[in-house]
C-alpha positions as CSV (number, residue, x, y, z in Angstrom):
1,M,125.4,295.1,120.4
2,D,122.2,293.1,120.1
3,R,120.7,293.6,123.5
4,S,117.7,291.4,122.7
5,R,120.0,288.4,123.0
6,T,121.3,289.4,126.5
7,P,119.9,287.2,129.2
8,V,117.4,289.1,131.4
9,N,119.3,288.4,134.5
10,E,122.4,290.0,133.0
11,L,120.4,292.9,131.6
12,A,118.9,293.6,135.1
13,Q,122.4,293.6,136.6
14,T,123.6,296.0,133.9
15,C,120.7,298.4,134.4
16,A,121.4,298.5,138.1
17,Y,124.4,300.7,137.4
18,S,123.6,302.1,134.0
19,A,121.5,305.0,132.7
20,D,121.8,303.8,129.1
21,A,118.4,304.4,127.4
22,A,118.7,301.4,125.1
23,E,119.5,299.0,127.9
24,W,116.5,300.3,130.0
25,A,114.2,300.2,127.0
26,E,115.1,296.5,126.5
27,L,114.6,295.7,130.2
28,L,111.2,297.4,130.0
29,R,110.3,295.5,126.9
30,R,111.1,292.2,128.6
31,T,109.3,292.9,131.9
32,A,106.4,295.2,131.1
33,P,104.1,292.3,129.8
34,L,104.7,290.3,132.9
35,V,104.1,293.3,135.2
36,A,100.8,294.1,133.4
37,L,99.7,290.4,133.6
38,V,100.4,290.2,137.4
39,V,98.8,293.6,138.1
40,G,95.7,292.6,136.1
41,R,95.4,289.3,138.1
42,V,95.7,291.1,141.4
43,A,93.2,293.7,140.3
44,R,90.6,291.1,139.5
45,L,90.9,289.8,143.1
46,W,89.9,293.2,144.4
47,M,87.4,294.4,141.8
48,S,85.0,292.9,139.3
49,T,86.7,294.6,136.3
50,A,90.1,296.2,136.0
51,P,90.2,299.3,133.7
52,P,93.3,299.2,131.5
53,A,94.2,302.7,132.5
54,L,94.3,301.7,136.2
55,V,96.5,298.6,135.4
56,D,98.9,300.9,133.5
57,D,99.1,303.3,136.5
58,I,99.9,300.5,138.9
59,A,102.4,299.1,136.5
60,Q,104.2,302.4,136.5
61,E,104.3,302.2,140.3
62,V,106.0,298.9,140.0
63,F,108.8,300.3,137.9
64,V,109.2,303.2,140.3
65,K,109.6,300.7,143.1
66,L,112.4,299.0,141.1
67,C,114.2,302.3,140.8
68,E,113.8,303.5,144.4
69,Q,116.8,304.1,146.6
70,E,119.2,304.3,143.6
71,R,117.8,301.1,142.1
72,R,118.6,299.1,145.3
73,I,116.4,296.1,144.3
74,L,118.3,295.8,141.1
75,R,121.7,296.2,142.8
76,E,120.9,293.6,145.4
77,F,119.6,291.1,142.8
78,E,121.6,287.9,142.6
79,P,120.6,285.3,139.9
80,R,119.3,282.0,141.3
81,G,118.5,280.4,138.0
82,E,117.7,281.2,134.4
83,D,115.5,284.2,134.1
84,S,115.2,284.4,137.9
85,F,114.9,288.2,137.7
86,L,111.4,287.7,136.2
87,G,110.5,285.9,139.4
88,L,111.6,288.9,141.4
89,V,109.6,291.2,139.2
90,R,106.5,289.1,139.7
91,I,106.9,289.4,143.5
92,V,107.5,293.2,143.3
93,A,104.5,293.6,141.0
94,T,102.2,291.5,143.3
95,S,103.3,293.5,146.4
96,V,102.9,296.9,144.8
97,A,99.5,296.0,143.3
98,N,98.1,294.6,146.5
99,D,99.4,297.7,148.4
100,Y,97.5,299.9,146.0
101,F,94.2,298.1,146.4
102,R,94.6,297.7,150.1
103,R,95.0,301.4,150.6
104,A,91.9,302.0,148.5
105,H,90.0,299.3,150.4
106,S,91.0,300.7,153.8
107,T,90.0,304.2,152.8
108,K,86.5,303.1,151.7
109,R,86.1,301.2,155.0
110,G,87.2,304.3,157.0
111,G,90.0,302.3,158.5
112,K,93.6,302.9,159.1
113,V,95.8,302.4,156.0
114,V,98.5,299.8,156.7
115,T,100.9,299.2,153.9
116,S,102.9,296.0,153.8
117,T,106.1,296.7,151.8
118,L,108.7,294.3,150.6
119,D,110.9,295.3,153.5
120,S,108.3,294.3,156.1
121,E,108.2,291.2,158.3
122,A,104.9,290.1,156.9
123,L,106.2,286.5,156.8
124,P,108.4,286.3,159.9
125,A,108.3,282.6,160.1
126,L,109.3,282.2,156.5
127,A,112.2,284.7,156.3
128,G,114.7,285.6,159.0
129,S,114.8,289.1,160.4
130,D,118.2,289.7,158.8
131,S,117.0,288.8,155.3
132,S,117.4,291.4,152.6
133,V,114.5,292.4,150.3
134,V,116.0,290.3,147.5
135,Q,116.6,287.3,149.7
136,K,113.0,287.5,150.9
137,S,111.7,287.9,147.3
138,V,113.7,284.8,146.2
139,L,112.2,282.9,149.2
140,Y,108.7,284.0,148.4
141,G,109.2,283.1,144.8
142,Q,110.4,279.6,145.7
143,I,107.3,279.1,147.9
144,D,105.0,280.5,145.2
145,Q,106.5,278.1,142.6
146,K,106.0,275.2,144.9
147,M,102.3,276.1,145.2
148,R,102.0,276.6,141.5
149,S,103.5,273.2,140.9
150,A,100.5,271.4,142.5
151,P,97.4,273.1,141.0
152,E,95.4,270.0,141.7
153,T,96.1,270.5,145.4
154,I,96.6,274.3,145.8
155,S,94.2,276.2,143.6
156,E,95.0,279.7,142.3
157,R,92.4,281.1,144.6
158,D,94.0,279.5,147.7
159,R,97.5,280.6,146.6
160,N,96.2,284.1,146.4
161,L,94.6,283.8,149.8
162,F,97.9,282.7,151.3
163,W,99.8,285.8,149.9
164,L,97.0,288.2,150.8
165,Y,97.2,287.0,154.4
166,Y,100.9,286.3,155.0
167,L,102.5,288.9,152.7
168,Q,100.0,291.7,152.5
169,G,98.7,291.4,156.0
170,L,95.0,291.4,155.3
171,T,92.8,289.7,157.9
172,A,90.6,286.8,157.1
173,E,87.6,289.0,157.4
174,E,89.0,291.6,155.0
175,I,89.9,288.8,152.5
176,A,86.4,287.4,152.6
177,E,84.9,290.7,151.7
178,L,86.9,291.0,148.4
179,P,85.0,290.5,145.2
180,G,85.4,287.1,143.6
181,I,86.7,285.3,146.8
182,G,83.4,283.5,147.4
183,L,84.3,282.4,151.0
184,T,83.2,283.4,154.5
185,C,85.8,284.5,157.0
186,K,85.8,280.9,158.4
187,G,86.2,279.6,154.9
188,V,89.3,281.8,154.4
189,E,90.8,280.6,157.6
190,S,90.2,276.9,156.7
191,A,91.9,277.5,153.3
192,L,94.9,279.1,155.0
193,R,95.3,276.3,157.4
194,R,95.1,273.7,154.5
195,V,97.8,275.6,152.4
196,T,100.1,276.1,155.4
197,R,99.9,272.4,156.4
198,W,100.6,271.3,152.8
199,L,103.6,273.6,152.5
200,R,105.0,272.4,155.8
201,G,104.7,268.8,154.6
202,E,106.2,269.5,151.2
203,L,109.1,271.7,152.2
204,G,109.8,271.1,155.9
205,P,111.4,267.6,155.6
206,R,113.9,268.8,153.0
207,Q,115.8,271.0,155.5
208,P,119.5,270.0,155.4
209,A,120.9,268.7,158.7
210,G,122.4,271.4,160.9
211,N,120.8,274.2,158.9
212,S,118.7,276.1,161.5
213,G,118.5,279.4,159.7
214,G,118.8,281.1,156.4
215,T,116.1,281.9,153.9
216,T,115.6,278.5,152.1
217,P,112.0,277.3,152.0
218,A,112.8,274.4,154.2
219,A,114.4,276.5,156.9
220,G,111.5,278.9,157.0
221,L,108.8,276.2,156.9
222,K,110.4,274.4,159.8
223,R,108.5,277.1,161.8
224,A,105.3,276.9,159.7
225,K,103.5,275.6,162.7
226,A,103.7,279.2,164.1
227,L,102.1,280.4,160.9
228,E,99.3,277.9,161.3
229,G,98.8,278.9,164.9
230,K,98.6,282.6,163.8
231,V,95.6,281.7,161.6
232,S,93.7,279.9,164.3
233,A,94.7,281.9,167.3
234,N,94.9,285.6,166.2
235,P,91.9,287.3,167.6
236,V,92.0,290.0,165.0
237,N,90.8,287.5,162.4
238,R,87.8,286.2,164.3
239,V,84.2,287.3,163.7
């Protein structure tokens, strides 16, 4: 069997219940470059240079995450389009990498280490409390793709700010202190408000009639006003 021709979605579903070395080797070959790319980009948000050895170590943590709880993430994965598994991998890699650097950042500051995992409610207004990790990951991927589709409006920096705040739980003050951000705390807050308003305008009106729940971007962003209020009203983020 030529596994190199197997669609990545199908390969991921096979590996969810298989210990076949050849199948796993092919899945790693397909996903490892993406994981390394995502981890490297996240690393550059947190530090001026990212040593290759460190990127490799974090990438290993990503694959450990995929295999946790008897490969639960793989078992719960449901394709939502061609190569949609790669979108899930991107979200997992981003979360794991940010968790790694946030732990290190909190330790240096002498503060409490708070880890925001994929199972947390870091985006309560965008995903229902009954959403599975995969449903949330699909939702986050859809929102991320929407922001990526408008680079002239939402810069890569602002997209990263959005996820650092709403997915990883960093305060605006903590984000402003990261190398390469180039914004004050108030500048971060302003960027977050701008991105949230744009997402609400882009996705909110598309909600189907009678659909008051679920994990679609429109359903979640119907309540984006609460997110915007969190930015402007949360006293933790003020200086």
